[in-house]
Structures are given as C-alpha cells and as structure tokens.
N, C-alpha and C positions, 0 to 999 in steps of 0.2 A: 414788681411783682409779676408784671407780664412778661418782663425780661426773663425772669426765672423759669416760668412756665414754657416760654419758647425755648430755652435752653434745655429743659427736661424733655420736651417733645422731640427736639433735634437729637439728643442723646439716645433716647429710646429708638427713634428712627434709624440712627446710625448702628445701635446694636442689632436691630432686625435685619438691616441690610447686610451687616457682617455674618449673621447666622445663615442668611439664605445663601451668601456667597461660599460659606463653609461647606454648606450641605450640597450645593452645586459642585464644588471642586471635588468633594468626596465621591459624588456620584461619577464624575468624569474620570477619576482616578480608578475607581472600581471597574468601570467599563473598559478602560485601557489595559488594566492589569489582570483581568478575569482570564483564568486558564479555560480553554474550551475543553469540555469533557472528552476524554479518549474513546473513540468508536469502539464498540464490543460486538463480538461475534458469538454466537451459541454454538457449541459442538457436543458430539455425543461422548460421553465417559463412561468408565466402569465404576459402578458404585460399591462393587466388592471384587477381591481378587479373583481374576479368571485364569485358571491354569491352562498351559498349553495342551490342546487336544480336547479341552472340555467343551461340551455343548453349551452355547450361550442362552440363558433364559431371560425373559424380559425384566425379572427382578434385578438383574445384574446391570442394568443400564440406567443411566440417567443423563442429565446435561450440565454443562458449566459454561461461563463466559470467559473468553480470552480477548486481548487486544486484537482489533480487526487486521492490523498490519502483520501479525503473527499467523493468520489464517493461511492455510494451503489446501489444495485439493487432495492431500493426504487425509485431511480431516472429514468427518461426516458433519457437514455444516447444516445449521438449522437457522430459521429466522430468530431475531432477538426475542427473548422472553418479553411476553406483553404484546407482541405482534399478533394480530388476528389469526395468522396462519401457522403460528408456532405449534400448537397441539397437534394439528393435522400432519405437519412435517415431521414432528416427533413420532408420532404413531406409525407413519409410513416408513421412517428409517428403522424402527423397531421391527416392523414386519420383515423387512429386507434381511435382518440379521439373526433374529431368533431361530434356534434349532440349528444353526451353523456351527462349526467348531472353530475354536482359536487357533491360529497358527503359531502363537508365541504366549508367554506369560504376560498378561495385561495386569499391572498393578492397580490398586484401588485409587480412584480419583485421577487417573491418567487417561488421555484421549484414546478412543477406540478408532483405529484407522481402517480405512477399506482393505488395506494390505494385511490386516491382521486376520481378516476372516478367510477361512479355507477356500471358498469359492466366491470370488469377488463378482457381485452382481454388476451386470452391465447396465448402469444406469443411464438414463437419457442425457445427452451432452449438455443440454441447457440447464440441467440441474447442477453443473459444475460451476456455473456463474453465480457469484455471491450476489445478494441483494444489493441494489443500488449501482451495480457494475454492469458493463457491456462487454461482449467479446468482440475483438478486433484481430484481423488476421493480417500478418505482415510477411513479406517475402525475405527469404534468408539464403545464404549460400554456406559453403563449408567453414569459411573464415567467421563470418558474423554468427554463426551458430556454435561456435567453439568447437569446430570439427565434429559436430553432432552430438556432443556432450550435454547439450541443453535438451531435456526430455519433459514429457508432462509431469508436473509436480515440482519442476525446477523453479527457482527464483532468480531474477535477473535484474541488473541496472540498464538502463537505456541512455546511451551517449550520442548526442548529436553534434557533428562537426561541419561547420559552415563558415563563411567569411563574416567578418564584424559587420560590414556593411549591410549583407543581406539579413542579418538577424536584427538589423535595426540598433545595433549598439553604438554605432558612430553615424553621423550625418554631415552633410555639407562638406566643408573644407577638410574636417577630421577624416572623413571617409576617403577623400582623394589621397590624404597622407597615409592612410591605413593601407590602400592599395588592396592586395589579394590576402592580406593576413587572415589567418583562419583561428577560430575558436572551438575548442572541444569541450562540451559540458555534459554532466549527467543531468538529464531532464526528467527522469522517472526512476524511482528506487524501489527495490523490493518487489518487482512485479511478477505475479504468479503466471507460469505458462501452463495452459490447460490443454493443449493439443499441439502436435506436430504433424502437419498435413491432416489426415483424417484419423490419427491415432491418438486416443485419449486414455487408453488403459495404462495405469501406472506401472504395471509389471511388463509393458511391451518395451521392446529395445529398438527404437526407430533408428534408422540411418539412411542417409541420401535424401532426405526431405527438403522440400523447397519453401515450405511456409511454417510460420508458428502462429499459434492463437493465444493471445494474452487477455486476461480479465482486468478491466481497469474501470474506475469511476468514469461516467459519461463524459464529463469535460476532459479528463486525461486520456480518454480514447480518441476523442476528437483532435487533441493536441497531437497524438501519435500519428494520426492520419495526415495532419499539416506537416509535422516535422519530415515526413518523407519527401515532401516537395522543397525543403529547406536545404538539404544537404545529404551528408552521408550518415547513415545509422549504424551503430555497432552495439552489440549486446555483451555485457559483462556478466558471467555466471558467478554466483554467489552460493555459499554454504546455506542450505534451507534452514539451518538453526540460527543463522546470523540474520536477525531482523531489525538490527539498528539502521537508522537513517541519518544522513549527514545533513544538518540544517544549515551549516555555513557554505553558501554557494561557492565562495572562494576555494573551499577545500576539494570541490569535485569539478573544478573548471581549470582548463589550461588556456590562457590568453596571451600569446606571444607578444612580447614588446616590439622593438625595432628589428629584433632577429629572434628566431627560435632559440638561439644560445642563451639569450637572457632568461628564458624560462627554464631551461636546463640547469643553469647556475643557480636560479632561486631554489631548485630542489636540493642542490648539492650543498647550499649554505646552512 
C-alpha cells in the first residue's frame, strides 16, 4: 500500500513538474516571438475636404497616427495621443493654420502639410525635431550631397565605407589576411534631413551648402558622430514616399572577398 502511495505521489509530482515546464517554455516562446509595437507619430489631418483657396477653419482639422518611420518634416507633427503635451501642441498647430488659405485641394482624412498653407509659418527650428530624436549636423560636399539635390524634407540612407579590421569585423590572423579590404554598408535608413546649412524652409532651393542636419534617435545620432571617425560617409537619396527599410544586412552591404571582382560577380549571378 505504501508503495502505491509513493507511486501516486511521484506521478502527481511528475505531472506538476511537467506543467511548470510547459508554462515556463510557453512564456519563453512568447517573449522570444513577441512583436514589438510599431512606433507611431501623430500628425495634423483634414477632417473634411478643404478646397483650393478655401480659408481653413478649426473644425476642418483633426489628428491621426502614422508609423513613425513614415514621418517627414512635411507633416505637421504632434506628440503621441495620450502624451501630456499633446493637447497643447495640437492647439498651437491649429492657431498657426486657422484663417490661412489652402494652396491645393486637401482630401478628407489626408495629412495637412506645411506646404499646403498659403503662407508657411516660420516655425522654430527645434520644433522640426521629432520627440525622442536629436539633431546632428554632418559635413557634406557636392558628391556626398548628391549634387545638392538633398534638401530639407529629403529622406536619405547613410553608407559607411571602412576597412574590415577598423570596423572590428576581423581580428588577429584574419585581420592580417584581410589587409586593406574595405566594406561598404548602409548603417542608417530613411533618415529625415531637416536642414542644409541654416536653411530649413521646405520651399527653399539650397545649393552649394557644406552641412546637413539630420533628425535621429539619440543612439543613432551618436553612432553617426562615431561613424565619421571610422571611414568615408556617403548619402543615398531616396523617394520620400519610399519608407521601406531593408532588415537583411547582407542586402545593404558590399564586403569584397579576395578581390573586388568576387563581389561584382556575385551581383551578376
């Protein structure tokens, strides 16, 4: 009888241990597979159709959320809904626009851009920096600025070119064998340009400028500063409507093998 009791107790204990294990495994899987929420940004939108030349009234305006990565300084950006400063920012944006005339037809539920307003208000430069971001200024020339076609409101990708050894991709004997082989990789994607030199008016046509100012999350801004010490920086201009980012690093990196010809052939195959 005692043996039977011991057997039952052992069986119950085994079941409990199994249940705890299942629960623990499920929690682990859920943590690993959980998808991080997509960061959102609030923008000003038209709640009714606003005809070209019409005077804009307060009742015509509202707000909506878009993916943060789609935000540009064409948008009239606001803090996230629920943020303590949201209502104040919304009211201030309304005050800047009400009684002005629309320069084009603005459809219902579409963004209202600063460039849609007949006289664009000269907002403080700091207001162009999205919440959670920092402005960082970088030097450019006619080549890295795509012959000056990069302007306030543009979106760019940032390419860093440096040696494998300097980037820490190879060490020891491998570094000696690598020699001066270089790697070019996109380190930042879909970055908003908010100024060229001291120009941040979206309707300006800057040329011959020597600096660009970017809006980046703090850590990315610091990485941009460090990247300038690591090698050559190149900027790739993208269509502002193209907000896609490449997650596979191999698709935005050129890392030559024993010769650059190996890389060229890999793209030809």
